[in-house]
LUMDREN-758867 format. One record per residue (C-alpha): x, y, z; residue in one letter; residue number from 1. Coordinates in steps of 0.2 Angstrom, whole numbers, plus 2048, in hexadecimal, padded with zeros to 3 digits. Example, Ala and Ser with C-alpha at 12.3 -4.5 7.8 and 13.67 -1.06 7.14 Angstrom:
% LUMDREN-758867
@east->83E north->7EA up->827 code->a pos->1
@east->844 north->7FB up->824 code->s pos->2
This chain:
% LUMDREN-758867
@east->C67 north->7B6 up->88E code->x pos->1
@east->C64 north->7AC up->89B code->x pos->2
@east->C72 north->79D up->89F code->x pos->3
@east->C73 north->78E up->8A5 code->x pos->4
@east->C81 north->784 up->8AD code->x pos->5
@east->C7B north->772 up->8AA code->x pos->6
@east->C8D north->767 up->8B2 code->x pos->7
@east->C99 north->773 up->8A8 code->x pos->8
@east->C8F north->775 up->89A code->x pos->9
@east->C89 north->788 up->897 code->x pos->10
@east->C77 north->788 up->890 code->x pos->11
@east->C72 north->79A up->887 code->x pos->12
@east->C60 north->79A up->887 code->x pos->13
@east->C54 north->7AA up->880 code->x pos->14
@east->C4B north->7B1 up->88C code->x pos->15
@east->C47 north->7C1 up->886 code->x pos->16
@east->C38 north->7C4 up->875 code->x pos->17
@east->C40 north->7D2 up->86F code->x pos->18
@east->C52 north->7C9 up->86C code->x pos->19
@east->C49 north->7B8 up->865 code->x pos->20
@east->C48 north->7B3 up->854 code->x pos->21
@east->C35 north->7B0 up->84F code->x pos->22
@east->C38 north->79F up->84C code->x pos->23
@east->C3E north->79B up->85D code->x pos->24
@east->C2E north->7A4 up->864 code->x pos->25
@east->C23 north->79B up->85A code->x pos->26
@east->C2B north->78A up->860 code->x pos->27
@east->C2D north->78D up->86F code->x pos->28
@east->C19 north->794 up->870 code->x pos->29
@east->C13 north->782 up->867 code->x pos->30
@east->C1C north->777 up->874 code->x pos->31
@east->C17 north->781 up->881 code->x pos->32
@east->C03 north->781 up->87D code->x pos->33
@east->C05 north->76E up->879 code->x pos->34
@east->C0B north->76D up->88B code->x pos->35
@east->BFE north->777 up->893 code->x pos->36
@east->BEF north->76F up->888 code->x pos->37
@east->BF3 north->75F up->884 code->x pos->38
@east->C02 north->75A up->892 code->x pos->39
@east->C11 north->74D up->88F code->x pos->40
@east->C12 north->745 up->89F code->x pos->41
@east->C0B north->734 up->8A8 code->x pos->42
@east->C02 north->741 up->8B5 code->x pos->43
@east->BF9 north->74A up->8A7 code->x pos->44
@east->BF3 north->739 up->8A0 code->x pos->45
@east->BE9 north->738 up->8B0 code->x pos->46
@east->BE3 north->748 up->8B3 code->x pos->47
@east->BDC north->746 up->8A2 code->x pos->48
@east->BD6 north->735 up->8A6 code->x pos->49
@east->BCE north->73B up->8B7 code->x pos->50
@east->BC4 north->749 up->8AE code->x pos->51
@east->BBC north->73E up->8A1 code->x pos->52
@east->BB6 north->736 up->8B0 code->x pos->53
@east->BAF north->744 up->8B6 code->x pos->54
@east->BA6 north->74A up->8A6 code->x pos->55
@east->B9F north->739 up->8A3 code->x pos->56
@east->B98 north->739 up->8B3 code->x pos->57
@east->B90 north->74A up->8B1 code->x pos->58
@east->B89 north->744 up->8A0 code->x pos->59
@east->B96 north->750 up->895 code->x pos->60
@east->B9A north->742 up->888 code->x pos->61
@east->BA2 north->74F up->87C code->x pos->62
@east->BAB north->755 up->88B code->x pos->63
@east->BB1 north->743 up->88F code->x pos->64
@east->BB7 north->741 up->87B code->x pos->65
@east->BC1 north->74E up->87A code->x pos->66
@east->BCC north->74B up->88C code->x pos->67
@east->BCD north->739 up->886 code->x pos->68
@east->BD3 north->740 up->875 code->x pos->69
@east->BDF north->74A up->87E code->x pos->70
@east->BE6 north->73E up->88A code->x pos->71
@east->BE8 north->734 up->87B code->x pos->72
@east->BF2 north->73F up->874 code->x pos->73
@east->BFE north->740 up->885 code->x pos->74
@east->C00 north->730 up->885 code->x pos->75
@east->C06 north->72E up->874 code->x pos->76
@east->C14 north->73D up->87C code->x pos->77
@east->C16 north->732 up->88A code->x pos->78
@east->C19 north->723 up->87F code->x pos->79
@east->C24 north->72B up->874 code->x pos->80
@east->C2F north->733 up->880 code->x pos->81
@east->C2B north->744 up->878 code->x pos->82
@east->C25 north->751 up->887 code->x pos->83
@east->C20 north->763 up->880 code->x pos->84
@east->C27 north->769 up->88E code->x pos->85
@east->C38 north->765 up->88C code->x pos->86
@east->C36 north->76B up->879 code->x pos->87
@east->C33 north->779 up->87F code->x pos->88
@east->C40 north->77C up->888 code->x pos->89
@east->C4C north->775 up->87A code->x pos->90
@east->C43 north->783 up->870 code->x pos->91
@east->C4B north->790 up->87A code->x pos->92
@east->C5C north->78C up->878 code->x pos->93
@east->C66 north->796 up->871 code->x pos->94
@east->C76 north->78F up->872 code->x pos->95
@east->C83 north->782 up->87D code->x pos->96
@east->C95 north->783 up->87F code->x pos->97
@east->C95 north->793 up->872 code->x pos->98
@east->C8C north->786 up->866 code->x pos->99
@east->C7E north->78E up->85D code->x pos->100
@east->C6E north->784 up->85E code->x pos->101
@east->C5F north->782 up->852 code->x pos->102
@east->C50 north->77A up->857 code->x pos->103
@east->C47 north->779 up->846 code->x pos->104
@east->C3C north->76B up->84A code->x pos->105
@east->C38 north->75B up->858 code->x pos->106
@east->C46 north->753 up->850 code->x pos->107
@east->C54 north->75E up->856 code->x pos->108
@east->C4C north->762 up->866 code->x pos->109
@east->C4C north->752 up->86B code->x pos->110
@east->C5E north->751 up->867 code->x pos->111
@east->C63 north->75F up->870 code->x pos->112
@east->C5A north->75A up->881 code->x pos->113
@east->C62 north->749 up->87D code->x pos->114
@east->C73 north->751 up->87D code->x pos->115
@east->C70 north->75B up->88D code->x pos->116
@east->C68 north->74D up->894 code->x pos->117
@east->C79 north->743 up->894 code->x pos->118
@east->C81 north->753 up->89D code->x pos->119
@east->C73 north->752 up->8AA code->x pos->120
@east->C66 north->75D up->8A5 code->x pos->121
@east->C57 north->75C up->8B2 code->x pos->122
@east->C45 north->75C up->8B2 code->x pos->123
@east->C46 north->76A up->8C0 code->x pos->124
@east->C55 north->774 up->8B6 code->x pos->125
@east->C4A north->774 up->8A9 code->x pos->126
@east->C39 north->77B up->8B1 code->x pos->127
@east->C42 north->788 up->8BB code->x pos->128
@east->C48 north->78F up->8AA code->x pos->129
@east->C39 north->78F up->8A1 code->x pos->130
@east->C31 north->796 up->8AF code->x pos->131
@east->C3D north->7A4 up->8B0 code->x pos->132
@east->C39 north->7A6 up->8A0 code->x pos->133
@east->C27 north->7A7 up->8A1 code->x pos->134
@east->C27 north->7B4 up->8AF code->x pos->135
@east->C33 north->7C0 up->8A3 code->x pos->136
@east->C29 north->7BF up->896 code->x pos->137
@east->C17 north->7C0 up->8A0 code->x pos->138
@east->C1B north->7D2 up->8A1 code->x pos->139
@east->C1F north->7D5 up->88F code->x pos->140
@east->C0E north->7CC up->88C code->x pos->141
@east->C02 north->7D5 up->895 code->x pos->142
@east->BFE north->7E3 up->889 code->x pos->143
@east->BF5 north->7D4 up->880 code->x pos->144
@east->BEC north->7CC up->88D code->x pos->145
@east->BDB north->7C8 up->887 code->x pos->146
@east->BD6 north->7CD up->899 code->x pos->147
@east->BDA north->7DF up->894 code->x pos->148
@east->BCD north->7E8 up->88C code->x pos->149
@east->BCE north->7ED up->879 code->x pos->150
@east->BD0 north->800 up->876 code->x pos->151
@east->BC8 north->7FA up->864 code->x pos->152
@east->BBB north->7F2 up->86A code->x pos->153
@east->BB5 north->800 up->877 code->x pos->154
@east->BBA north->80E up->86B code->x pos->155
@east->BAB north->806 up->85F code->x pos->156
@east->BA0 north->803 up->86B code->x pos->157
@east->B9C north->816 up->86C code->x pos->158
């Protein structure tokens, strides 16, 4: 577990796949995938708009439409004040001041984030914690990387 201190609050985060409940792992991955794929900030909206313009410029209407759909979802996240990056952080929280936290849905994640926001949680702290956890996990995930050869496939071709 990783422990953060946020203005006197002790926040413990799961940081190991081996000790993390499967529901936490799935929820974190869901929010992280949404953040990576769609995004939830005004910068993500702008990036998608610029990409859609490039696709239109290069006569790639299908790609432009897909970008505009993703931009629409990013904008919805911004309007709803629901950032997938922040939700992925909430999913990693084990406990606050020794009190166990269970993130079972987006509403419970938002509630925990609001609670920590009142105590001074910053975007910088969230991003640093997520980055730290991801770095630790990367070594564990490397054995399932798509870039490595699948031994089952190479044996079946012989």
